[in-house]
C-alpha positions in Angstrom: 4.7 69.1 180.9 4.4 70.4 177.2 1.0 70.7 175.6 0.2 67.5 173.5 0.1 69.5 170.2 3.7 70.5 170.7 4.8 66.9 171.1 2.7 65.9 168.1 4.3 68.6 166.0 7.9 67.6 167.3 7.4 64.0 166.4 5.7 64.6 163.1 8.6 66.9 162.2 11.1 64.3 163.0 9.6 61.8 161.0 9.4 64.0 157.9 13.1 64.8 158.6 14.0 61.1 158.6 12.0 60.3 155.5 13.9 63.1 153.5 17.1 61.7 154.1 19.2 60.1 151.1 22.6 58.9 150.3 25.6 59.9 152.6 23.4 62.5 154.3 21.8 59.7 156.5 25.0 59.7 158.4 24.5 63.2 159.7 21.6 64.5 161.9 19.1 66.7 160.1 19.4 70.4 161.6 16.6 72.8 162.0 16.9 76.5 161.8 15.1 79.5 163.1 13.5 81.7 160.5 15.8 84.6 159.5 14.5 88.4 159.6 13.4 89.8 156.3 15.7 92.2 154.4 14.4 94.7 151.8 15.9 96.7 149.2 16.1 100.5 149.1 14.8 102.9 146.4 18.4 103.1 145.0 18.3 99.4 144.1 16.0 100.0 141.2 18.7 100.3 138.7 20.8 97.5 140.4 21.2 94.3 138.1 20.7 91.0 139.8 23.5 89.5 141.7 23.9 85.7 141.1 25.4 83.8 144.0 26.2 80.1 143.6 26.8 77.7 146.5 26.7 73.9 147.1 24.1 72.4 149.6 24.3 69.3 151.7 23.2 68.2 155.1 26.9 67.9 156.4 27.5 71.5 155.9 24.0 73.2 155.8 24.5 74.9 159.1 27.5 76.7 157.6 25.6 77.4 154.4 22.7 78.9 156.3 25.0 81.1 158.2 26.8 82.3 154.9 23.5 83.1 153.2 22.4 85.0 156.2 25.6 87.0 156.4 25.1 87.8 152.5 21.7 89.2 153.1 22.3 91.1 156.4 25.3 93.0 154.8 23.7 93.7 151.4 22.4 97.0 150.2 20.2 95.3 147.9 19.2 91.9 149.4 16.2 91.4 147.2 18.3 91.8 144.4 20.2 88.6 145.0 19.5 85.3 143.2 20.9 82.1 144.9 21.8 79.2 142.7 22.3 76.0 145.0 23.9 72.8 143.8 22.9 69.6 145.7 23.3 65.7 144.9 21.1 64.3 147.7 18.1 65.2 150.1 17.1 67.9 147.8 13.5 67.9 149.1 14.7 68.6 152.7 17.2 71.0 151.7 14.5 72.8 149.5 12.1 73.1 152.3 14.7 74.1 154.9 16.1 76.9 152.8 12.4 78.1 152.1 11.4 78.0 155.7 14.5 79.7 157.1 14.4 82.5 154.5 10.9 82.6 153.2 11.5 85.4 150.6 14.9 84.2 149.4 15.1 84.1 145.6 16.5 80.7 144.9 16.8 77.5 142.9 18.3 74.1 143.6 20.1 72.3 140.7 20.6 68.6 141.0 24.2 67.5 140.6 25.0 64.0 139.3 27.9 62.8 141.4 28.5 59.8 138.8 29.8 62.5 136.5 32.9 63.2 138.7 33.1 60.3 141.1 35.2 58.3 138.7 37.7 61.2 138.3 38.4 61.8 142.1 41.6 60.5 143.6 42.1 60.4 147.3 43.5 63.3 148.9 45.1 64.5 152.3 41.6 64.8 153.9 38.6 62.6 153.3 36.2 65.6 153.4 37.9 67.0 150.3 37.1 63.8 148.3 33.4 64.6 148.4 32.0 64.7 144.7 29.9 67.7 145.6 33.3 69.6 146.2 33.9 69.5 142.5 30.5 70.8 141.7 32.0 74.4 141.2 33.9 73.0 138.1 30.4 72.4 136.6 28.6 75.6 137.4 28.6 76.7 133.9 27.1 73.6 132.8 24.5 73.3 135.5 23.3 77.0 135.5 21.1 78.5 132.7 22.7 80.3 130.0 20.8 83.4 131.0 23.2 83.6 133.9 26.4 85.2 132.8 28.4 86.0 135.8 28.3 84.4 139.3 29.9 84.8 142.9 30.8 81.2 144.0 31.0 81.0 147.8 32.1 78.0 150.1 29.8 77.0 153.1 32.2 77.7 155.6 32.4 81.5 155.5 30.6 84.6 156.4 30.6 88.1 154.7 30.8 91.2 156.6 30.7 93.5 153.6 28.3 94.3 150.7 28.6 91.3 148.3 27.7 93.7 145.6 31.3 95.1 145.6 32.7 91.7 145.1 30.3 91.0 142.3 31.3 94.2 140.6 34.9 92.9 140.1 35.8 93.6 136.5 37.0 90.6 134.4 39.2 91.7 131.4 38.9 90.4 128.0 39.4 86.5 128.0 39.7 86.1 131.7 36.9 84.0 133.2 37.7 84.0 136.8 38.8 86.4 139.5 39.8 85.6 143.1 42.4 86.7 145.8 45.7 85.7 144.8 48.6 84.7 147.2 52.0 84.9 145.4 54.0 84.7 148.6 52.6 81.0 149.3 54.8 78.2 148.2 53.3 77.3 144.9 55.4 74.2 144.1 54.1 72.4 147.3 50.7 71.9 145.7 52.1 69.5 143.3 54.2 66.4 143.7 57.9 65.8 142.8 56.7 63.6 139.9 55.0 66.7 138.4 57.8 69.0 138.6 60.4 66.5 137.4 58.4 65.8 134.2 59.0 68.9 131.8 56.0 67.9 129.8 53.8 68.5 132.8 55.6 71.5 134.5 55.5 73.2 131.3 52.0 73.8 131.8 53.0 76.9 133.8 55.4 78.2 131.2 55.0 81.9 130.5 52.4 82.2 133.5 53.1 84.1 136.7 51.3 81.2 138.4 50.2 82.1 142.2 48.1 80.1 144.6 44.4 81.2 144.9 41.7 79.8 147.2 38.6 78.5 145.1 36.2 79.0 147.9 35.5 82.7 146.8 35.3 83.3 143.0 33.8 85.5 140.6 33.0 83.7 137.5 32.3 84.7 133.9 30.3 81.8 132.9 30.1 82.7 129.2 33.9 83.0 128.8 34.2 79.6 130.6 31.7 77.9 128.4 33.4 79.0 125.1 36.7 78.1 126.4 35.6 74.7 127.8 37.3 74.9 131.0 35.3 72.1 132.6 36.8 69.7 130.2 40.2 70.9 131.0 39.9 70.4 134.4 38.6 66.9 133.7 41.6 66.1 131.7 44.0 66.9 134.6 42.0 64.8 136.8 42.1 61.9 134.5 45.9 62.2 134.5 45.9 62.4 138.2 44.4 59.0 138.2 47.2 57.5 136.1 50.1 59.3 137.9 50.2 61.1 141.2 50.7 64.8 140.4 49.0 66.6 143.3 47.5 65.8 146.8 45.1 68.5 147.6 41.6 67.6 146.2 39.7 69.9 144.0 42.3 72.7 144.2 45.0 71.6 142.0 43.2 71.1 138.7 41.9 74.8 139.1 45.5 75.8 139.5 46.7 74.0 136.5 44.0 75.6 134.4 43.6 79.0 135.8 47.0 80.1 138.0 48.4 83.1 136.4 45.5 83.7 134.3 42.9 85.3 136.8 42.0 88.7 137.6 43.1 89.6 141.1 40.7 90.4 144.0 41.7 92.3 147.1 42.7 89.9 150.0 39.9 91.5 152.1 37.6 89.0 150.3 39.0 85.9 151.5 40.4 85.9 154.9 41.0 82.2 154.7 42.6 79.3 156.8 40.7 80.2 159.8 39.9 76.5 160.1 43.6 75.8 160.6 45.3 73.2 158.4 44.0 70.1 156.9 45.4 67.8 159.6 44.8 69.2 163.0 42.6 72.3 162.3 44.4 74.6 164.9 43.3 78.0 165.9 44.6 80.9 163.7 44.6 84.6 163.6 43.4 86.9 161.1 45.7 88.1 158.3 46.9 91.7 158.4 44.6 94.2 156.7 40.9 95.0 156.4 38.3 92.2 156.3 35.2 91.7 154.0 34.9 88.1 154.2 36.0 85.5 156.9 36.7 81.9 155.6 37.0 78.9 157.9 38.8 76.9 155.2 41.0 74.1 156.7 39.9 71.1 159.0 38.3 73.1 161.9 34.9 74.3 161.3 33.2 77.0 163.9 30.0 75.2 164.5 31.9 71.8 165.3 34.2 73.7 167.5 31.3 75.6 169.2 29.4 72.5 169.7 32.3 70.7 171.2 32.8 73.6 173.6 36.4 74.0 172.2 36.0 77.3 170.1 38.7 79.2 168.7 38.6 83.1 169.5 37.6 84.0 165.9 34.7 81.5 166.0 32.8 84.3 168.0 32.8 86.2 164.7 30.8 83.3 162.9 28.4 82.7 165.8 26.2 85.7 165.2 25.1 84.2 161.9 24.1 80.8 163.3 20.6 80.2 162.9 20.6 76.7 164.3 17.4 75.6 166.4 18.5 73.6 169.2 16.8 70.4 169.8 13.5 70.1 171.3 13.8 69.7 175.1 10.7 68.8 177.5 12.6 70.9 180.1 12.1 74.0 177.8 8.5 73.8 177.5 
C-alpha cells in the first residue's frame, strides 16, 4: 500500500487539474509529464542571436507539443538562446504550469488567442480536427507577438526535430518575401481547390504569373515585419470570407495560405519537413519516409504517433517519435 502522503498528493493534483479545465479541453484527459533534462549553451553561443519559435498549445495536442519542444532543445547547439512563443485559447493556467514544470528553465510566454476572431470565418472541411479555431492562429502570429519579434520559426505540434533548429531559423528571406517553407511542386496543386474555383477566371487568376506550388504550413520561417507591412492576415481573412459564400476549397486553414503565398515564398530544403507521416486525412495509414536526408519528422495527417502507440497499433516510424515522449503514466496503486 502506498504511503498516505502519496495518495494525498495524487488526489490534490487531480483536483487542481480538473479545476484548470475550460472550453473544449474538458473533453480531453489532462496529461502530466516527467521533467525534461536541463540543456545548456556552449561558450560559442555568446554571439548567437535569440531564436524565436512559435507554436500553438492546447490539451488535446499537448503531448505532441511537449515532445516537439523536447526535440528542439535536445538537438539545439544553443538551447538557452531559444525563446518560445505559445498561442493558446483555453486552459492557459494549466498549460503554463505544465510547461513550466516540464521545462523549468525554458524561456517562454503564452499569448491568449480569441477564437471568436476567426470562428465565424471557418468553413467545415474534410476532417473535424482541421476546423479547430486554434489551427488558424498561425495566421495571426504577427498580430499576437510583440513588435520586438521580427522573425519566427513556426512549428506544428505533431513533429520532432532531429537537427539544430538554428539551421532552419537562419533561412534567408529575400526582399519582399515574408515566408519560407519546403515546397512540393510535384504535388497536384489543382486538387487543393474546387472546380468552382478553377472554372471562375476571376478567382483562378489569383495565381497568374506565379509558379504556385504546394507547401505545408506546419513548418514555416516567417518575417513578421514584412507580414505586418503587407497586411497578409487581412488577405487570408478575405479568402476565408469568400469561402463562406462559395465553396472554393476543402482543406481547412491551408488553402488560404496557398492563395496568398504560393509562388511567393523562399524555398527550404525538404529535409526540414518530412511530412505526411500521419497518413491521409481519412484513414491515417502508415507511411514511409520520403527519399533523402531528414532534419524534421512531421506526422501531418489523421494518424498521430501518441494515439497509435497508446492503442498498441503503432506504425514503424512512430518509434522515432517515442524517445521524445515525456508523458507520465497514470498513477497506479500497484506501482507503489
